[in-house]
Backbone as ProteinMPNN parsed JSONL, in Angstrom:
{"seq_chain_A": "XXXXXXXXXXXXXXXXXXXXXXXXXXXXXXXXXXXXXXXXXXXXXXXXXXXXXXXXXXXXXXXXXXXXXXXXXXXXXXXXXXXXXXXXXXXXXXXXXXXXXXXXXXXXXXXXXXXXXXXXXXXXXXXXXXXXXXXXXXXXXXXXXXXXXXXXXXXXXXX", "coords_chain_A": {"N_chain_A": [[81.359, -25.026, 27.316], [80.031, -23.482, 29.102], [79.511, -21.1, 27.774], [77.512, -21.897, 25.971], [75.425, -22.657, 27.72], [74.937, -20.205, 28.966], [74.042, -18.779, 26.68], [71.726, -20.294, 26.013], [70.234, -19.862, 28.367], [69.783, -17.138, 28.207], [68.186, -17.061, 25.908], [65.956, -18.412, 26.854], [65.105, -16.64, 28.869], [64.491, -14.385, 27.327], [62.383, -15.495, 25.782], [60.554, -16.02, 27.848], [59.969, -13.394, 28.773], [58.773, -12.464, 26.464], [56.452, -14.077, 26.372], [55.197, -13.127, 28.745], [54.737, -10.445, 28.008], [53.029, -10.911, 25.707], [50.866, -12.053, 27.021], [50.039, -9.936, 28.683], [49.289, -8.069, 26.786], [47.198, -9.451, 25.61], [45.386, -9.486, 27.725], [44.878, -6.722, 27.998], [43.598, -6.2, 25.546], [41.328, -7.77, 25.864], [40.028, -6.557, 27.938], [39.478, -4.1, 26.661], [37.753, -5.011, 24.622], [35.559, -5.849, 26.177], [34.75, -3.356, 27.209], [34.022, -2.116, 24.811], [31.855, -3.756, 24.038], [30.102, -3.225, 26.1], [29.653, -0.523, 25.636], [28.392, -0.769, 23.155], [25.974, -2.06, 23.846], [24.855, -0.036, 25.441], [24.552, 2.014, 23.528], [22.725, 0.669, 21.825], [20.493, 0.589, 23.471], [20.047, 3.346, 23.779], [19.391, 3.996, 21.097], [17.014, 2.506, 20.798], [15.443, 3.899, 22.602], [15.434, 6.502, 21.444], [14.142, 5.907, 19.02], [11.644, 5.187, 20.01], [10.871, 7.642, 21.122], [10.838, 9.204, 18.815], [8.681, 8.04, 17.388], [6.633, 8.671, 19.148], [6.665, 11.42, 19.008], [5.968, 11.954, 16.417], [3.339, 11.303, 16.005], [0.117, 11.804, 14.605], [-1.887, 13.133, 16.101], [-0.392, 14.561, 18.016], [1.162, 16.23, 16.373], [-0.833, 17.781, 15.23], [-1.811, 19.06, 17.548], [0.384, 20.545, 18.363], [0.645, 22.201, 16.188], [-1.696, 23.68, 16.244], [-1.65, 24.85, 18.84], [1.025, 25.889, 19.492], [1.943, 26.934, 17.012], [-0.14, 28.382, 16.193], [-1.928, 27.627, 14.096], [-4.826, 26.862, 12.101], [-7.352, 24.432, 11.303], [-8.102, 23.814, 7.89], [-11.129, 24.725, 6.475], [-14.174, 24.282, 4.515], [-15.692, 26.573, 4.496], [-13.849, 28.634, 4.965], [-12.187, 28.542, 2.734], [-11.132, 29.919, -0.237], [-11.704, 30.035, -3.678], [-9.899, 30.697, -6.567], [-9.563, 31.498, -10.005], [-6.921, 30.755, -12.219], [-5.173, 32.877, -14.323], [-4.008, 32.04, -17.347], [-1.261, 31.891, -19.738], [-1.908, 30.955, -22.255], [-5.036, 30.477, -24.041], [-6.443, 28.096, -24.499], [-8.867, 25.513, -24.519], [-8.128, 23.102, -23.384], [-5.962, 23.853, -21.711], [-7.291, 25.6, -19.949], [-8.98, 23.802, -18.684], [-7.184, 22.234, -17.304], [-5.955, 24.048, -15.597], [-7.671, 24.702, -13.55], [-9.526, 25.954, -10.543], [-7.847, 27.541, -7.742], [-6.955, 27.007, -4.38], [-6.702, 29.389, -1.81], [-6.64, 29.526, 0.917], [-7.698, 31.065, 4.006], [-9.219, 34.32, 3.987], [-9.439, 37.327, 1.957], [-7.881, 37.648, -0.275], [-5.068, 36.267, -2.183], [-2.703, 37.036, -0.916], [-0.373, 36.66, 1.656], [-1.353, 34.264, 2.754], [-1.37, 30.767, 3.001], [-2.652, 28.144, 1.13], [-4.799, 25.251, 1.094], [-6.525, 22.415, -0.13], [-9.944, 21.938, 0.986], [-10.667, 19.383, 1.389], [-8.437, 17.932, 2.027], [-7.662, 18.085, 4.706], [-5.577, 19.511, 5.809], [-3.48, 21.868, 7.53], [-3.521, 25.448, 7.716], [-1.806, 28.611, 7.919], [-3.326, 30.984, 10.238], [-3.293, 33.743, 9.918], [-1.682, 36.236, 7.916], [1.111, 38.218, 6.857], [0.531, 40.945, 4.979], [2.031, 43.101, 4.286], [4.444, 42.839, 3.068], [5.321, 42.89, -0.221], [6.905, 41.096, -1.799], [6.825, 38.735, -0.285], [4.103, 38.271, -0.411], [3.734, 37.803, -3.145], [5.304, 35.546, -3.476], [3.945, 33.783, -1.778], [1.445, 33.662, -3.054], [2.232, 32.584, -5.486], [3.152, 30.123, -4.547], [0.736, 29.017, -3.492], [-0.753, 28.818, -5.831], [0.675, 26.925, -7.163], [0.62, 24.658, -5.612], [-1.901, 24.037, -4.171], [-4.774, 22.82, -5.435], [-8.163, 22.852, -6.587], [-10.58, 20.464, -5.435], [-10.988, 17.577, -7.46], [-9.816, 18.574, -9.805], [-7.066, 18.578, -12.006], [-3.602, 19.194, -11.713], [-1.533, 21.207, -13.843], [0.876, 19.636, -15.851], [1.285, 17.546, -14.141], [2.693, 14.591, -12.923], [2.405, 11.023, -13.208]], "CA_chain_A": [[79.986, -25.337, 27.584], [79.526, -22.413, 29.859], [78.929, -20.11, 26.858], [76.271, -22.407, 25.45], [74.443, -22.576, 28.78], [74.601, -18.83, 29.054], [73.204, -18.454, 25.491], [70.374, -20.95, 26.186], [69.548, -19.175, 29.378], [69.364, -15.831, 27.598], [67.027, -17.299, 24.973], [64.785, -18.788, 27.666], [64.697, -15.428, 29.538], [63.813, -13.593, 26.262], [61.054, -16.147, 25.498], [59.656, -15.838, 28.989], [59.548, -12.028, 28.674], [57.868, -12.34, 25.327], [55.244, -14.663, 26.815], [54.578, -12.207, 29.665], [54.311, -9.329, 27.144], [51.845, -11.31, 24.938], [49.77, -12.262, 27.941], [49.628, -8.634, 29.116], [48.683, -7.469, 25.648], [45.918, -10.171, 25.437], [44.537, -9.0, 28.81], [44.41, -5.374, 27.659], [42.645, -6.284, 24.431], [40.158, -8.441, 26.367], [39.357, -5.493, 28.709], [38.989, -3.163, 25.679], [36.627, -5.661, 24.026], [34.489, -5.749, 27.188], [34.302, -1.968, 27.222], [33.317, -1.866, 23.538], [30.63, -4.491, 24.097], [29.237, -2.523, 27.036], [29.266, 0.693, 24.964], [27.433, -1.178, 22.136], [24.721, -2.309, 24.557], [24.327, 1.272, 25.813], [24.132, 2.633, 22.275], [21.518, 0.01, 21.361], [19.422, 1.07, 24.396], [19.773, 4.764, 23.408], [18.75, 3.906, 19.782], [15.664, 2.071, 21.006], [14.699, 4.98, 23.252], [15.205, 7.541, 20.492], [13.112, 5.473, 18.106], [10.353, 5.294, 20.657], [10.534, 9.053, 21.214], [10.469, 9.726, 17.453], [7.387, 7.588, 17.001], [5.717, 9.377, 19.94], [6.606, 12.85, 18.587], [5.423, 12.068, 15.021], [1.932, 10.932, 15.959], [-0.734, 12.834, 13.996], [-2.56, 13.935, 17.084], [0.579, 15.444, 18.621], [1.533, 17.235, 15.356], [-1.969, 18.732, 15.128], [-1.946, 19.881, 18.766], [1.474, 21.51, 18.311], [0.355, 23.128, 15.059], [-2.741, 24.611, 16.693], [-1.358, 25.575, 20.063], [2.294, 26.663, 19.4], [2.137, 27.674, 15.701], [-1.382, 29.135, 15.981], [-2.511, 27.22, 12.857], [-6.211, 26.402, 12.172], [-7.709, 23.535, 10.237], [-8.723, 24.402, 6.674], [-12.512, 24.305, 6.362], [-14.719, 24.682, 3.26], [-16.165, 27.942, 4.64], [-12.692, 29.53, 4.973], [-11.411, 28.357, 1.54], [-11.59, 30.781, -1.368], [-11.172, 29.481, -4.889], [-9.679, 31.68, -7.63], [-9.122, 30.921, -11.236], [-5.588, 31.251, -12.556], [-5.146, 33.351, -15.673], [-2.873, 31.384, -18.009], [-0.72, 32.602, -20.919], [-2.693, 30.515, -23.39], [-6.455, 30.413, -23.728], [-7.018, 26.952, -25.096], [-9.853, 24.869, -23.636], [-7.377, 22.085, -22.617], [-5.188, 24.564, -20.662], [-8.292, 26.08, -18.967], [-9.488, 22.647, -17.849], [-6.073, 21.76, -16.443], [-5.481, 25.099, -14.619], [-8.727, 24.803, -12.55], [-9.455, 26.885, -9.451], [-6.792, 27.355, -6.758], [-7.337, 27.382, -3.026], [-5.71, 30.264, -1.211], [-6.759, 29.569, 2.324], [-8.642, 32.066, 4.49], [-8.886, 35.722, 3.589], [-10.089, 37.855, 0.725], [-6.926, 37.566, -1.427], [-4.011, 35.244, -2.025], [-1.501, 37.532, -0.314], [-0.185, 36.396, 3.073], [-1.921, 33.009, 3.255], [-1.054, 29.566, 2.266], [-3.944, 27.515, 1.047], [-4.854, 23.868, 0.755], [-7.89, 21.97, -0.404], [-10.627, 21.694, 2.149], [-10.846, 17.946, 1.564], [-7.157, 17.293, 2.464], [-7.567, 18.119, 6.151], [-4.297, 20.106, 6.209], [-3.528, 23.103, 8.279], [-3.014, 26.679, 7.075], [-1.684, 29.749, 8.919], [-4.539, 31.648, 10.408], [-3.182, 35.109, 9.44], [-0.329, 36.409, 7.33], [1.505, 39.611, 6.74], [0.344, 41.425, 3.568], [2.807, 44.271, 4.088], [5.638, 42.544, 2.235], [4.856, 42.478, -1.569], [7.614, 39.919, -2.228], [6.273, 37.57, 0.418], [2.739, 38.104, -0.909], [3.859, 37.238, -4.512], [5.768, 34.176, -3.312], [2.848, 32.957, -1.226], [0.418, 33.519, -4.114], [2.813, 31.572, -6.368], [3.174, 28.804, -3.825], [-0.598, 28.54, -3.407], [-1.205, 28.436, -7.135], [1.379, 25.739, -7.665], [0.414, 23.546, -4.73], [-3.265, 23.682, -3.817], [-5.757, 22.834, -6.525], [-9.516, 22.491, -6.143], [-10.889, 19.016, -5.515], [-11.483, 17.119, -8.747], [-9.089, 19.14, -10.924], [-5.645, 18.14, -12.146], [-2.525, 20.296, -11.883], [-0.916, 21.113, -15.182], [2.246, 19.086, -15.794], [1.352, 16.564, -13.054], [3.16, 13.24, -13.348], [1.812, 9.875, -12.521]], "C_chain_A": [[79.269, -24.215, 28.344], [78.872, -21.37, 28.919], [77.557, -20.618, 26.286], [75.172, -22.398, 26.496], [73.979, -21.156, 28.96], [73.723, -18.372, 27.904], [71.854, -19.038, 25.589], [69.61, -20.26, 27.309], [69.034, -17.822, 28.943], [68.167, -15.991, 26.67], [65.839, -17.622, 25.76], [64.234, -17.515, 28.391], [63.924, -14.514, 28.478], [62.447, -14.164, 25.918], [60.086, -15.904, 26.628], [59.14, -14.391, 29.052], [58.575, -11.779, 27.568], [56.472, -12.973, 25.694], [54.489, -13.749, 27.764], [54.023, -11.009, 28.889], [53.038, -9.666, 26.332], [50.662, -11.488, 25.858], [49.157, -10.929, 28.453], [48.815, -7.966, 28.031], [47.275, -8.108, 25.411], [44.886, -9.671, 26.497], [43.977, -7.615, 28.504], [43.394, -5.35, 26.575], [41.296, -6.844, 24.899], [39.309, -7.355, 27.136], [38.75, -4.444, 27.66], [37.742, -3.731, 24.955], [35.394, -5.604, 24.931], [33.867, -4.367, 27.239], [33.551, -1.629, 25.987], [31.977, -2.544, 23.492], [29.601, -3.754, 24.988], [28.744, -1.254, 26.384], [28.216, 0.362, 23.875], [26.047, -1.379, 22.722], [24.06, -0.955, 24.892], [23.814, 2.051, 24.576], [22.881, 2.002, 21.673], [20.288, 0.461, 22.2], [19.023, 2.523, 24.018], [19.008, 4.789, 22.079], [17.296, 3.511, 19.987], [14.825, 3.221, 21.651], [14.415, 6.141, 22.28], [14.176, 7.184, 19.447], [11.735, 5.604, 18.695], [9.91, 6.796, 20.746], [10.16, 9.672, 19.887], [9.034, 9.291, 17.087], [6.335, 8.345, 17.897], [5.604, 10.853, 19.475], [5.96, 13.042, 17.234], [4.01, 11.599, 14.858], [1.081, 12.144, 15.395], [-1.358, 13.702, 15.017], [-1.668, 14.975, 17.749], [0.992, 16.575, 17.63], [0.44, 18.254, 15.24], [-2.031, 19.601, 16.395], [-0.836, 20.898, 18.838], [1.198, 22.584, 17.315], [-0.703, 24.123, 15.557], [-2.388, 25.436, 17.918], [-0.078, 26.457, 19.924], [2.397, 27.473, 18.088], [0.915, 28.505, 15.343], [-1.953, 28.873, 14.569], [-3.958, 26.71, 13.077], [-6.445, 25.464, 11.05], [-8.373, 24.224, 9.125], [-10.179, 23.826, 6.574], [-13.037, 24.831, 4.978], [-15.177, 26.134, 3.305], [-15.039, 28.982, 4.598], [-11.824, 29.444, 3.637], [-12.006, 29.216, 0.403], [-10.949, 30.24, -2.654], [-11.07, 30.606, -5.937], [-9.225, 30.973, -8.881], [-7.781, 31.578, -11.632], [-5.617, 31.646, -14.015], [-3.871, 32.81, -16.289], [-2.415, 32.229, -19.206], [-1.46, 32.222, -22.162], [-4.125, 30.374, -23.042], [-7.128, 29.232, -24.359], [-7.925, 26.283, -24.097], [-9.179, 23.797, -22.767], [-6.607, 22.695, -21.491], [-6.143, 25.052, -19.553], [-8.782, 24.941, -18.11], [-8.409, 22.206, -16.885], [-5.745, 22.803, -15.299], [-6.511, 25.348, -13.592], [-8.551, 25.828, -11.433], [-8.362, 26.525, -8.488], [-7.298, 27.758, -5.437], [-6.284, 28.259, -2.41], [-5.804, 30.387, 0.229], [-7.755, 30.644, 2.733], [-8.273, 33.502, 3.994], [-9.47, 36.052, 2.263], [-9.161, 37.758, -0.508], [-5.897, 36.488, -1.119], [-2.785, 35.731, -1.263], [-1.517, 37.205, 1.183], [-0.791, 35.14, 3.573], [-1.441, 31.951, 2.415], [-2.337, 28.724, 2.271], [-3.773, 26.034, 0.818], [-6.329, 23.474, 0.553], [-8.617, 21.667, 0.887], [-10.794, 20.171, 2.389], [-9.542, 17.246, 2.038], [-7.009, 17.205, 3.961], [-6.241, 18.683, 6.648], [-4.521, 21.356, 6.921], [-2.979, 24.261, 7.47], [-2.829, 27.762, 8.143], [-2.961, 30.528, 8.99], [-4.477, 33.144, 9.919], [-1.784, 35.265, 8.833], [-0.115, 37.904, 7.196], [1.377, 40.005, 5.268], [1.221, 42.636, 3.308], [4.034, 44.067, 3.219], [5.179, 42.051, 0.858], [5.617, 41.224, -2.083], [7.082, 38.686, -1.595], [4.855, 37.266, -0.146], [2.804, 37.42, -2.292], [4.311, 35.78, -4.359], [4.691, 33.355, -2.775], [1.785, 32.729, -2.254], [0.933, 32.498, -5.108], [2.771, 30.17, -5.788], [1.71, 28.235, -3.845], [-1.107, 28.106, -4.764], [-0.55, 27.201, -7.659], [1.002, 24.501, -6.85], [-1.072, 23.119, -4.586], [-4.211, 23.835, -5.019], [-7.14, 22.416, -5.925], [-9.747, 21.07, -6.282], [-11.445, 18.699, -6.897], [-10.821, 17.72, -9.959], [-7.658, 18.657, -10.864], [-4.733, 19.319, -12.288], [-1.879, 20.086, -13.212], [0.489, 20.57, -15.047], [2.382, 18.062, -14.744], [1.818, 15.221, -13.653], [2.524, 12.153, -12.613], [2.834, 9.123, -11.741]], "O_chain_A": [[78.056, -24.041, 28.227], [77.812, -20.828, 29.233], [76.602, -19.853, 26.15], [74.026, -22.135, 26.132], [72.782, -20.9, 29.092], [72.752, -17.647, 28.124], [70.877, -18.355, 25.279], [68.397, -20.093, 27.182], [67.926, -17.431, 29.31], [67.258, -15.161, 26.654], [64.75, -17.167, 25.41], [63.018, -17.355, 28.501], [62.854, -13.978, 28.766], [61.472, -13.425, 25.778], [58.914, -15.61, 26.39], [57.966, -14.186, 29.359], [57.652, -10.976, 27.707], [55.437, -12.411, 25.333], [53.275, -13.594, 27.63], [52.884, -10.616, 29.14], [52.105, -8.866, 26.259], [49.548, -11.104, 25.503], [47.944, -10.812, 28.627], [47.776, -7.366, 28.305], [46.315, -7.418, 25.067], [43.708, -9.47, 26.201], [42.794, -7.344, 28.709], [42.428, -4.589, 26.636], [40.247, -6.443, 24.396], [38.089, -7.268, 26.994], [37.616, -3.997, 27.829], [36.786, -2.995, 24.709], [34.293, -5.33, 24.453], [32.647, -4.211, 27.303], [32.54, -0.93, 26.054], [31.026, -1.973, 22.957], [28.414, -3.677, 24.669], [27.572, -0.903, 26.527], [27.263, 1.118, 23.69], [25.056, -0.92, 22.154], [22.868, -0.759, 24.656], [22.749, 2.667, 24.623], [22.061, 2.7, 21.077], [19.2, 0.675, 21.666], [17.843, 2.866, 23.951], [18.048, 5.55, 21.955], [16.413, 4.132, 19.396], [13.674, 3.458, 21.283], [13.318, 6.699, 22.277], [13.409, 8.046, 19.016], [10.789, 6.047, 18.044], [8.758, 7.142, 20.485], [9.292, 10.542, 19.814], [8.266, 10.084, 16.542], [5.239, 8.623, 17.411], [4.527, 11.442, 19.559], [5.466, 14.123, 16.915], [3.506, 11.495, 13.74], [1.339, 13.308, 15.699], [-1.375, 14.921, 14.848], [-2.089, 16.1, 18.017], [1.145, 17.728, 18.031], [0.708, 19.453, 15.16], [-2.289, 20.8, 16.285], [-1.056, 22.01, 19.318], [1.483, 23.757, 17.559], [-0.581, 25.319, 15.29], [-2.784, 26.597, 18.021], [-0.127, 27.651, 20.219], [2.902, 28.596, 18.099], [0.905, 29.23, 14.348], [-2.414, 29.809, 13.916], [-4.262, 26.181, 14.146], [-5.866, 25.606, 9.973], [-9.152, 25.149, 9.355], [-10.389, 22.613, 6.589], [-12.421, 25.704, 4.368], [-15.08, 26.854, 2.311], [-15.29, 30.125, 4.217], [-10.861, 30.194, 3.474], [-13.211, 29.213, 0.148], [-9.739, 30.015, -2.681], [-12.02, 31.357, -6.159], [-8.56, 29.94, -8.803], [-7.553, 32.767, -11.411], [-6.032, 30.857, -14.865], [-2.775, 33.09, -15.804], [-3.104, 33.16, -19.624], [-1.639, 33.053, -23.052], [-4.453, 30.17, -21.873], [-8.296, 29.334, -24.735], [-7.748, 26.487, -22.896], [-9.554, 23.581, -21.614], [-6.58, 22.13, -20.398], [-5.836, 24.93, -18.367], [-8.979, 25.117, -16.907], [-8.709, 21.839, -15.749], [-5.32, 22.431, -14.205], [-6.258, 26.202, -12.743], [-7.525, 26.506, -11.382], [-7.967, 25.362, -8.396], [-8.011, 28.756, -5.332], [-5.097, 27.936, -2.466], [-5.143, 31.25, 0.806], [-8.563, 31.089, 1.918], [-7.128, 33.782, 3.64], [-9.937, 35.181, 1.529], [-9.631, 37.786, -1.645], [-5.838, 35.902, -0.038], [-1.896, 34.929, -0.979], [-2.506, 37.43, 1.88], [-0.759, 34.93, 4.786], [-1.126, 32.154, 1.243], [-3.015, 28.612, 3.293], [-2.705, 25.596, 0.389], [-7.239, 24.151, 1.03], [-7.988, 21.178, 1.825], [-11.041, 19.756, 3.522], [-9.58, 16.073, 2.41], [-6.296, 16.33, 4.453], [-5.816, 18.384, 7.764], [-5.634, 21.882, 6.936], [-2.085, 24.086, 6.642], [-3.571, 27.831, 9.123], [-3.628, 30.737, 7.976], [-5.505, 33.715, 9.554], [-0.848, 34.544, 9.176], [-1.017, 38.719, 7.392], [2.057, 39.439, 4.412], [1.178, 43.175, 2.202], [4.596, 45.029, 2.695], [4.698, 40.923, 0.747], [5.01, 40.378, -2.74], [6.893, 37.675, -2.27], [4.495, 36.102, -0.322], [1.991, 36.538, -2.569], [3.78, 34.887, -5.019], [4.497, 32.248, -3.277], [1.25, 31.622, -2.307], [0.177, 31.63, -5.544], [2.41, 29.194, -6.446], [1.517, 27.07, -4.192], [-1.829, 27.113, -4.852], [-1.115, 26.494, -8.493], [1.067, 23.389, -7.374], [-1.425, 21.971, -4.855], [-4.383, 24.942, -5.531], [-7.222, 21.73, -4.907], [-9.171, 20.452, -7.177], [-12.262, 19.444, -7.438], [-11.228, 17.403, -11.077], [-7.122, 18.366, -9.794], [-5.073, 20.321, -12.917], [-1.692, 18.958, -13.666], [1.231, 21.026, -14.177], [3.512, 17.69, -14.431], [1.386, 14.804, -14.728], [2.124, 12.339, -11.464], [2.509, 8.124, -11.098]]}, "name": "protein", "num_of_chains": 1, "seq": "XXXXXXXXXXXXXXXXXXXXXXXXXXXXXXXXXXXXXXXXXXXXXXXXXXXXXXXXXXXXXXXXXXXXXXXXXXXXXXXXXXXXXXXXXXXXXXXXXXXXXXXXXXXXXXXXXXXXXXXXXXXXXXXXXXXXXXXXXXXXXXXXXXXXXXXXXXXXXXX"}
């Protein structure tokens, strides 16, 4: 009988240690859950603050003030816009109607400036470097592909 009692006592001790181990593990997991929930609340607050800052930074008035003060850009006006006709490869009347005049921004030529239609209210750089022929060609190409005169359609435009 002594062996049976010893075996039962050993089983009870093992079960008691198992219960203590499970309780300790449950306590550690509960603490970890609390930390994760606290971190989630902090991240939610950070997200709300960042969304507020993003909305404040993206307001039109702020974008315009940064563009004019830091980037030295000026609003496009009708008096500063020069319209040029684009010489196309074909000379059909339909192609000529679609290729309408192009706005090149301020200045006497398309080199060194980016243009936009005066009716769009967009900003254009106030001065550009005409010393780089590659930049001038790229700028001229950009202006002819992007900015069209009011009331004309760009060739190949999709609806």
